[in-house]
N, C-alpha and C positions, 0 to 999 in steps of 0.2 A: 384535524386532518388524519391523523392517526387510523381513525374511525373507515376511511376512504378503502385501506389496505390491509386493515386487521382480518385477519384470520383467530381460529382460537388458539393456536401454538403462538401468535403475538402477544394475544390478550394475556393469554397466562405467564408467557414468558420476560416481556420486557418487563413488566411490575417486579419480578423479582431479581434480575439482571441488574434494575435500576438500583434498588435497594442495595444490592451490593456492592456496585461500585460506589456510589455516597457511604456507604457504611463503611467499607474494606480499604477502599483506594484514594477516596478525597480527603483524608487525613493523611497520608503520605505524598502529598503537596506542597512538601517541605523547602524550602531553600536549598538545602543540603540533596536533597533528592533531585533537583530539577537544573541545578547547577554544578553537580559532581559526575563521575563517569557512572554508566549507566549498572555497572558493575558494584556500584555504593549501596543499590537499593534492589537487585538481582535474587539474594538471597530469601528475604523480605519476600517478594515478588514469587517466589517459589513456593513459601507458605501458603501465600493466599494462592495459589494453585491448586491446590491441596483441598482446599477448602472449597473451590469453585468444584472439584471434581465429586466432596460429599454432598455439595447442593443441587448433583444430578444434572448439573448447567454444562459439562466439558464435552466437547468434540461437537457445538454448535450447526459446522457446516457441512457433516457429515449425514448420511441417512442410516437409518433404522439398522439396516445390513451390516455398517463399517462402526456400530457404536457410538449412531449420532442422534439427535432427535429428527432428522427426515425434511430439515427445511428445504422449500423453494428458495432461489437466488432473493427472491424481493421478499419473501419471511427475514432470512437473513441479514438483507440491508437494513432494515429497522431497527435489529437489534445492533448491529455494527454502528449506526446512528449513536446509541446510547453507548456501548463500547467506548467511543471515541469522546464522550466527555470529561473522559480521563487522558492524560499520557501516559498512563500503565496498563490501558484495559482490552485492548487488543492483543499486549502481550502473557496478561493473565488467564486472558480463556483460549488460548493456544488458537489464535486468530489472527496470528500478526503476520505481513508482509515479513520476508520471502515467504516465508514457510509453509503459508497457506494455498502460495500458488505452487510452489513443490508439491505441497502433498496433493494437491490436485493432478497436477499432472505424471506423477509417478503412478496415482492409482488408475487413470487412465490409459497409459501410454509404455509403462513400465513390465517389463517379463516379471512374473513371482519372484524368482531369484531376489531381484533388486527388490521387490515392495518388502518383501520378507527381511530384507538384512536393513532396509534405510526408511521405510515407509512407517513401519510398524511402531519404532521407538521415536519415528517423529510425532505420529499420532498421539503417543504417549505423553510425549512433554519431554521427554529424556535425553534428548538430542537438539542440535539444533541446524539449519543449513543457511545457505547463501546460494545468488543466482549471480553467475559471472557474463558478464555480457558485454558491457559497453567497455570502449578500448580509448587511450588517451592517443590517437595517432588517426583514428576514424571519426567521423560524425557521430555523436548516438542518435540522431535524428534518420539515419539509414543504415539498419540494422545489416541490410545486404552486405556491406562492406566491412569485414573485420581480418586482422592479419593472424589472428590466432591460427595454428593451423596443427591436426590431427592426421598422424602417417601411420598408416598398417605396418606393422613391425610382426610378422608371425601372426599371432591370435590377440597381440596389443594394437592400442594407437598408442602413440610418441605423442603428446602434446607441447608445442612450444608457444609460446605467445605471453602479451601485456593486456590484463586490464584494469581498469579502475573502475571507483563505483560499486563495486563489489559486495554491496550491503551483507549487514552482519556477518561478516566473513569472520573476526574476532570470537575465537571459541566454537565457529560451526563444526562439524563434523565432516561435512562433504559440502561439495558445490556442484552445482550443474552448472556446466560449462556448453558454453556456445562457440564451436570451433569449425574451421572450412574442413570439409574430410573431402571435399570434390572441387578444386579450385576450376577445371574447364566448365562444371556445369551451368545451366542458367543459373543467373544473380540470385532467385528466392531457392533454387534448389544447393545450392553450396554448402550451406551449413547442418550439423548435426549438432545435438546435444546428447552429453555423456556426463555420467557420473564420477566426478574422483576426489576420494576421499581427501581432505585436508591433509592427512599426515603421511602422504605420498612423498616418496623424496621428488624435490625440485619445486614441489607448491611453498612460496615464497609472500607471507603478507610484508611488503615495503614498509609501510606506515597507511595508520588510519587516518583519513583525510581528515582537516580540519573544515566544518562546516560552517562560514559566519565566525570564524574565531574559535569554534570549540570541537576538539576531535574525541571524541566518545570512546566507549571500546564495548565489546561484548553483543547484547543485540543491537546496541544505537551506533554501531560502527559503520562505515562507509571506506571500506580498502580498498589499496592498491596493490596490486598481485599480479605476481609474475609466474609462467611456469616455464620450467629448462627443461627438456628432455622426462616431463611426467607420464610414465608409463602406467596405464590401466589398461584390462584385460576389455576387447572388444564387446564383450557380453555386458559393457555398463553402457552400453549406448541405449537411448531412452527411443521408442518408435522405431524409427527406421534411418538410415541415412539417407540424408537432406530434407531432412523433414523439419529441420532447427527452424526456420522463418516461419513455416505453419505452426509449430509448436507452441513459439513464443506468443503467433498472434490470439492461437487458439486461448494460452493463459492468460494474455491481459482483458482480453471483453468481459469475463466476469470479474476480473480482478480491478475493472477502472468501475467496476460497481463497488465494488469493495474499498476504495479509495475515495470516491465521491461521495460514499455514505460517513466514510470518516471525516471528510473534512465538510460534511455538513453538522457533524455530530460537536466538530471545533467551533463550528461558527455558531450553535446554539447554547454551547458552553458562555462561551464567549456573550454571546446577547446577552443571557442572563447574569454573568456578573456586569455589563456594561449599563443594566436596569437596576439590578440592586445597589450597586453603586449613586445611581443618576438619584436615586430617592432615598439615599441617607444623606447625601456630600452636603453641606452649607456652603452658599455664597456668601451671607452675610443670615443675619438673624429671621431677617423675612424670607428666602430666597433658597430654596433648593436648587441645585445642579436640576435634576428633572425639570423645573417648569420654565427651563430655555428654552428658547424654539430649534435651536442647534440643535442640541440634541435631543427634543422631539424628533426631530428631520435625520437624524441617526438612526434612532428607534425603529422610525417607521420605515424606513428604505429600507433596515435590516431586516424586519420582518416581513417585509415582501417579499425580498431577494431569497431570501433562506425558504421562505414555503415555496417559490416557484421552484427553485432548483430541487427541490425534497420530490415535489412531483414531477418534474423531469427525471430523475433518477428511479424513482420507483416505477414509475410507466417503463422506463428501459429496462429495468430488472423483469418486470410481468412480459415483454416482449422477448425476450433472453430465454426464460421458463417455456413460453410456448410457441416462439419458433424458431430459436436459436439464435447466436451473436450475429450470423451472417445477416441475419434479416434485419438489425438492430447496428447496421455500422454505422448510418449518419447520426444515430440518437447517440451511441457510445462518441461519437468523435464530438456532440455538442456539450454532454454532458461533463467532458471531461474538462474542457477549458471554461463553460461556463459556471461548472460549483468553484473551480477552484479560484478564479477571479471572484466570485462572491465571499470567498471564507475569507479570504485576502483583506477583500474591504472591511468585511464585519470585523475583524482581529481588530483592522487598523482604524475603526469608529471607536472601538473598546477601548483601546489604549489611550487614543484621542480624550475620551470622557472623561479615565482616569486622571489625565493629564502624567506631572511626573513618577506617581505612582506606579503608571502603567509602562512603564518604561522599567522598572526593578525587577528582580526574583521573587517579589513579593508575591506576583498574582502571576496566573500561568501564562499572561497574555505576550508577554516579552520572548518565551520561549517558544511558542506558538508563531510568532512574527519572523522570529529569525530560522525554526528550523522549517516551517513549511510554505516558506518562500519559492522552495525546489516543486513544490507542487503545479505550478506553471512549467514544468523542465520536465520531470520524469516523466516513465510511461508516454513518452512524446510528447514533444512542447507544444506549447497552444497554436503556433503558426502553422506546425505539421495537423493538427484536428482541424482546425480552419480552414485551411486549403482544403482536406481532402473533401471537407464538407460543400465547399464553395463547387468543386468541380463536380462531385456527383449531383449537385443541384442543376448548376449548369448544364448539364449531359442531359437532363429531363427536357431541357429546355432547347435539345439539339446542337449543342455547342461544345465539342471534345478538348479543352482547353489543353490537352498534351500534343495532338496535332496545331503544327503552325503552317500557314500557307508556305 
C-alpha cells in the first residue's frame, strides 16, 4: 500500500527511519522504561536525539528553508506511522505533540521576536512547550466557553484562570495559553492565544494528573495548572486578539493527521506483535494459536481495518496539501473517530491473543491500551466529530439540523 502514496522522499527516508527506530528505540521497550516516569528514560532519549541529528533526520516536519526536509503533510504522515511503532519515536525525532503543533503555530502566526525567543530553541529540541486550553469548569468539547481571562493593564496582559490536561507542562519552558480577551465579542472571537513563560510568577502546576492510575512527568505529563495574576507583555500575543479559536482549529487540522497516523503506527505494531505470538505460541503439541479460527478472524479484521484507515488518512492528508484544511473538514472529522476506534480494536485483539501476557508490561500492549483510550476524547470527542460530519451530510440533503421548527 505504501506504493500508492510513495514519493522519492518517502522511499528514501522511511527505510532509514524504520531501521533507526528498530535498532535504537525498540531495545528501550523495557518494563522499567514503560512503567516508570518519563524522566527515567529522557536522558537516554536525548542521546538518541543527537544520533537523529547526525543521521540527517532532524526536522522532518520543516521545509528546506527552515532546516527541514521539505515533506508534504502526506509524506510526513507516512513517516509518522513508522515513528509511532515505538512509544518514544516522535519524541526522539522532535515531532511530538504538543510541540509540533506549537512550532507550526508560532512559525505561521507569531511575530519575529517570539520566533527568535521561543521557536528556534524549540526546533532544536533545547526546550519543550505545552498547550493550555482545557478547563475543569467547562466542557472541553466546546472551546468557545472558558473562564480564563487575560485583561489589559498598561502594556501587559494579566491572566487569571484554571486549566487542566495541559499536556507536557512539567518541565516546559513556556505555555501557549487560550484566554478570553474580549468577553463581549461573539463566542468564536472572545479568546486569544498568548505565550506565557512557565517561570512567570503566578504560573503554578498544581499536579500531574494520573491517567489510568499513573501520573507521569516530563513530556509525558498531563498537568493541572493555575494562573494567578500572571503578567506577560501584550507582545506575547500570537496572531491577533480574538483569533484564539481560529488558530486552535487551524492547529488541529494537520494535527489530526499526525495523531491518526500515529494511531495507525500503534495498530500496525500491535498487529505485528499479535501475528508473531500467534505463530509461536503452542496450545498443545500439534496446534499453534494461529491455527484457531477466532485468532485468524482477529488477524483478518485487523488487517482490513488498518489498511482502510491508512487509505482514509493519507487521502485526507493529500486533500489538505492540495486544497487546504477547510476543504477537507468532513474527512478530518471522519478519520479522527474512525482511526481512534480502529486502533483500540486492534490493540484489544492483540491483548486477547496474548492472553495474560498481554495484560502485563512485558509487552507494549498494556501501555497502549491504557494511555491511548484517551484518543477517543482529546482533539474532539468521537461524538462531536460524528455529529459534525452528520450535520454536514444532512445539510447537502436540504436539512439544517441546527434549526428547529
